[in-house]
N, C-alpha and C positions, 0 to 999 in steps of 0.2 A: 632686744626684748628684755625688759626688766624682770628679774627673778628675785627670790628671797634667799638665794644661796649666799654663803659667806664669801668674801673676796678670795680666801685661800682655796676654796673649792671651784672657783670660776676659772674656766679654761679660755675665756675670751676677754672681752673688754669689761671694765668696771665703770658703771655709770655714776656720775656725780651731778649733784644739783649745782646751780649757778653760784650759790654761796659757798659750797664746798670747794668749787674750782677756784674762786677768789681767795679763799683761805689757803689753799695749796700753793698758789702763786706767791702770796705774801710770805708764807713760811719758807718757801724755797729762796726768796730774795733775802730774808733775814739770816738764813743759814749759809749764804754764799760767803766764801772767804774774802777778806778785804783785799783790795789791790795793793801792789807794792808801794805805790806812791802814798796811799793812805797810811800804811805802816810807817813809812819814813817820816811823814808829817807828824804822826803821833809821837814817834821817838824824839824828833827834833823839838816839839813843843814840850815834852816831858823833861828834856835835858836843858833847853835854853831858858824856859820860864824860871826855874829856881836860880839859875846863874844871873839872869837879868834882875830879879828881885834882890839878890845878894849885892850886886853892884850898886843898885839904886839905894839900898839901905846904907851901904858904906859911904856913899856920897852925902846922903842926908846926915849921917852921923858926923862926918868930917865938917860939915857946915855948922852943926850945933857945937862941936868941940872948938872950932875956930872962933865962933862968936863969944864963947865963954871967956 
């Protein structure tokens, strides 16, 4: 039975509309902590990308210096 009571005063179930339920699920998924593999992949990308860029830049520089 729907009432006008606040959720804090309700001793039973809280009713939600379909849009509120969808929003609740979306928020719960967004706040879920990432998996360990996701954290590892992000760390690997953050570490390896600058190293790869540095190595490529050094190789390009050595080619330009060699041609001079």
